[in-house]
N, C-alpha and C positions, 0 to 999 in steps of 0.2 A: 228667335226675338222674344223678349220679355214682355208680357202683356201688362200695361201700366194703367189699364182702366180700373175703375173701381166696381163697375156693374158691366157684365158683359153685353155685348150688342147682339140684337137679334135680326136675323134676315128679314126683310119685309115680305110679308105673304100676300100683301095687296100693292097695288100701284098707288104710291103716295105722291102726288106732285107738290113740289115746294116752290114758292114765288117770293120775290123781293116785295115785302109790304109796302114799302115807299113808292116803288115805281110800278108795281103788279106785273112784273116781267117774271115769266116762268123761268126759274133757274136750274132746275133739275129734279130728278126722281130718287127718293130714298132707296138705298141699297140696304143698309143695315141701321138700326137706332137702338138708342137708351134713352132714357130720361136725361143722360148727361151728354150726349153726343150723337153724331150721325155721320153717314158717308151718303154722298150723292153721287150721282152719274149725271154729268152735264154734257151739253154740246159746245159749250164755250169754257175756257179756262176760267177759274176764279182766283181772284188775288188774295195770296196768302198774308195773314196778319191784319187782314181787314175785318171789320165787324159788320153784320149785316142784321137788319130787322126782317125775320122770314115769317112767312105764314105757311101752314101745311093743312090741306084738308083731309080729315080722316074719313075712312070708308063707312057707306051707310047710305040709307035711302036717300033720294033727293029732297025729301020732306024734312029730314032729319040731319041737315049738313051741320057737322062739327069741324071748326077749324082751331088750330092751336097756333098761337103767335109767340114767338121767342125771338131772342138775341142771340146770335152765335158768331164765334171767331173762327174764320177760316185757317186751320192749322198747317195743313198741308195739301198739295195737288199733284196729280201726276197723269200723263196720258195713258189711255187704255190701248190696248192692241188695235183697236178699231179706229180708223181716221176721223177726227173732230168729236172724240169722246174723252171725257175726262173724269177722273175719281177725285173727290174732295173730301177731306176730313173736316168736320166741324165740332167744335166744343160749344156746348150750349152755355151761355153766361148769364141769361136773364130770362126766366119763365115763370108764370104763375103758378101756385100749387095745384090748382084745378087742371092745369094743362098737363103738368108732370102726371097726376092721376089718369088722365086720358090715355098718355103714352103708355104708362104702366098697364092699364087695362087692355090696350091694344096687343100689347106683347103676351099677356097672360091668355087672351084669346086666341093668339097665334099659337102658342104653346100647346093649348087644349085641343087642337086640331091635327097635332102631329101624330 
């Protein structure tokens, strides 16, 4: 399979929970991420072609909670080998420059610990 991504995704070294910003509902955990997209593991299937306003809490101390807010389109979804688990690929379509930098810094931090 030919890689079509402009920037490779990094497998998450931390647990990053992602929620629907509008409903506050937790929708999944980040499996891998770049500033252009991410893959989530969820317990419910996510509707492809839909656009979501998402919020992701970055790791850090409780006193220094950093959240990244972004719009993303669900591009594909598939069941995992486990019952009631789904992989979903998202393309980030709307994100502030500051939040892009936060994701890039997190990826650099993960790379420095390998």
